[in-house]
N, C-alpha and C positions, 0 to 999 in steps of 0.2 A: 327554411323551407316555409310553412305557411304559418297564420297564426294558430297557436294551440287552443283546443278548445277548453271551455272552462271544466270543472270537474261535474258541475251540474248543466249538460248542455240546454236543457229545456226547463228553463225558469217560470214558464207560462203554467207549465205543468203543477209548480209549487205555488200557484196563486196569483202571481205576478202578473199585472198586465202586458199590454202593449208597450207602454211607456218604459216600463222596467226592462223588457227586454230591448227595446230600441235604445236605451241608454247602456246596456251592455254592451251592443254592438255600434257604438255612436262612430268611433273611429271607422271600422270597416264601411258602413253606410256612406260616412263622409269620404272616402275614397273612393267608394264606387260611384258616386254621385260626379265626382270630379274626372274620373276616367270616362264616364257617360258624357261629361260636358266637353271634354278633349275630342273626344269622336265627333261630336257634333260641330265643333270648330273645324276640325279637318274635313269634314264633308260639306263645309261653308254655310252651316246652320248656325248662324251667331245667336238668333232669337232662342233657338232650343237650348243651346249653351249656356245662355244666361239665364234661362228659367232653373236649369238644374243647379247651377253655382247659387242660385237664390234659394233654392231649398238648402242648400249645404249652409250657407251663410245664415238663414233663421235657425237651423238644428245648432250650429255653434254656438251662437249668441244666446241661445236659449239655456244650452249648457252652461256659459259664463255667468249668465245670470243666476243660476242655480247654486253654482259654486259659492258665489258672491254672497247669497243670501244663507247659505247655511254652513 
C-alpha cells in the first residue's frame, strides 16, 4: 500500500532537527525528487529535471559519506 509510518511520526518534537527528519525520510524524498524530475522531462524542461536530479544525487552521496564514516 504505502510506506508505513514510524512509531513516532514527529521526531522534531523529540528535539531532533531537520537533518534527522530528512534522514528518516530520505528514501521518500529521493523518490519524490525523481518523480518531479521525470515530470519535468516529460514537459520538455530538461534543465529543471537536471536541477532536481542534482539535489537527489547530492543527498544520496551525503548519506553514503555518513555511512562510510560511521
